[in-house]
C-alpha positions in Angstrom: -114.8 31.1 17.1 -112.9 30.9 13.9 -110.7 27.7 13.4 -108.1 28.2 10.8 -107.5 25.1 8.5 -104.5 24.2 6.5 -105.3 24.1 2.7 -105.3 20.9 1.1 -101.9 19.7 0.1 -100.0 22.0 2.4 -98.0 19.3 4.1 -97.1 17.7 0.7 -96.1 20.9 -0.2 -94.0 21.6 2.7 -92.3 18.3 2.4 -91.4 18.8 -1.2 -90.0 22.2 -0.4 -88.0 20.6 2.5 -86.8 17.7 0.1 -85.6 20.6 -2.5 -84.0 22.7 0.1 -81.8 19.6 1.4 -81.0 18.7 -2.5 -79.8 22.4 -2.9 -77.5 22.3 0.4 -76.1 18.9 -0.8 -74.7 20.4 -4.1 -71.6 22.5 -4.8 -71.0 25.0 -7.6 -67.2 25.2 -8.0 -67.5 28.0 -10.7 -64.2 29.1 -12.1 -62.1 27.0 -9.7 -63.6 24.0 -11.6 -61.4 25.1 -14.5 -58.5 25.5 -12.1 -59.1 22.1 -10.9 -59.3 20.4 -14.0 -56.1 22.1 -15.2 -54.5 20.9 -12.3 -55.5 17.4 -12.7 -54.3 17.6 -16.3 -50.7 18.5 -14.7 -51.1 15.8 -12.3 -51.5 13.3 -15.1 -48.5 14.7 -17.2 -46.5 14.5 -14.0 -46.6 10.6 -14.4 -44.4 11.0 -17.5 -41.8 13.2 -15.8 -38.9 11.5 -13.9 -39.7 11.1 -10.1 -36.7 9.2 -8.9 -33.5 9.5 -10.8 -34.5 8.2 -14.4 -37.7 6.4 -13.3 -40.9 8.3 -14.5 -44.0 8.5 -12.5 -45.9 5.9 -14.1 -43.0 3.5 -13.4 -43.1 4.1 -9.7 -46.7 3.8 -9.6 -46.5 0.5 -11.6 -43.4 -0.5 -9.3 -41.2 -1.0 -12.5 -38.7 1.4 -11.4 -35.1 0.3 -11.6 -34.3 -1.5 -8.4 -31.0 0.4 -8.5 -32.6 3.4 -7.6 -34.1 2.0 -4.6 -37.5 4.0 -5.0 -39.0 2.3 -1.8 -42.6 2.2 -0.4 -43.2 5.8 0.1 -43.1 7.4 -3.4 -44.9 4.4 -4.5 -47.8 4.9 -2.1 -47.9 8.7 -2.9 -48.2 7.8 -6.7 -51.0 5.5 -5.9 -52.9 7.8 -3.7 -52.3 10.8 -5.8 -53.9 8.9 -8.6 -56.8 7.8 -6.7 -57.4 10.9 -4.7 -56.2 13.7 -7.3 -57.4 12.3 -10.3 -60.2 9.9 -9.4 -62.1 11.4 -6.4 -61.4 14.9 -8.0 -63.1 13.9 -11.2 -66.0 12.3 -9.2 -66.3 15.5 -7.3 -66.4 17.7 -10.5 -69.1 15.4 -12.1 -71.3 14.8 -9.4 -70.8 18.3 -7.6 -71.9 16.8 -4.3 -70.6 18.5 -1.0 -69.5 15.5 0.6 -67.4 14.2 -2.1 -65.7 17.6 -2.6 -65.1 17.3 1.1 -63.4 13.9 0.9 -61.5 15.2 -2.0 -60.1 18.2 0.1 -59.6 16.3 3.3 -58.0 13.3 1.3 -55.9 15.9 -0.8 -54.4 17.2 2.4 -53.4 13.8 3.6 -52.0 12.9 0.2 -49.9 16.1 0.2 -48.3 15.4 3.3 -47.6 11.8 2.0 -45.9 13.5 -0.8 -43.8 15.5 1.4 -42.7 12.3 3.4 -41.9 10.6 0.0 -39.6 13.6 -1.0 -38.1 13.4 2.3 -37.6 9.6 1.7 -35.9 10.4 -1.7 -33.3 12.8 0.0 -32.5 10.6 2.6 -32.0 7.7 0.3 -28.3 8.4 -0.6 -29.2 7.0 -4.0 -30.9 9.9 -6.2 -32.6 12.8 -5.1 -36.3 13.6 -5.8 -36.8 14.8 -9.5 -39.0 17.3 -10.9 -41.9 15.3 -11.4 -42.2 14.1 -7.8 -41.8 17.9 -6.6 -44.4 19.1 -9.1 -47.0 16.1 -8.3 -46.7 17.4 -4.5 -47.3 20.8 -5.5 -50.4 19.9 -7.6 -51.8 17.9 -4.6 -51.5 20.7 -2.5 -53.3 22.9 -5.0 -56.0 20.6 -5.5 -56.3 20.1 -1.5 -56.7 23.9 -1.2 -58.9 24.5 -4.2 -61.4 21.9 -3.0 -61.2 23.1 0.8 -62.2 26.6 -0.4 -65.0 25.3 -2.5 -66.1 23.3 0.7 -65.7 26.3 3.2 -67.7 28.5 0.7 -70.7 26.2 1.4 -70.6 26.4 5.2 
């Protein structure tokens, strides 16, 4: 009767291979989308220099330094904070680490922040003081593009 035995180190090789497979599955390769994402992130940064509500620039809304007469309110400021954290911070982290989970969080949070931005636009339209300016509109568009790009990268790995 012939008994097949495992060669020495087979279990160790299998564990090492399994570890390598898991590492590959955790990583993303954004490819040419990385350039699109980085460009949109740059435009999002530039949106903070443009007016968001009346003459108040995006950075003034972000820091809470907008003119009180404009009645900017909480929603545009919340969008400014979250678009900075998610659009720039989490997006940069996802590009640097190339981890699937970080890209997934950037896409999912990007969708939420895009809806926040749409509500911020609505709040400016119904404020009766000043309608939303080009910076706010462009920032919401940037967040929508970022969310779509991140979700396309995430779905390509599924």
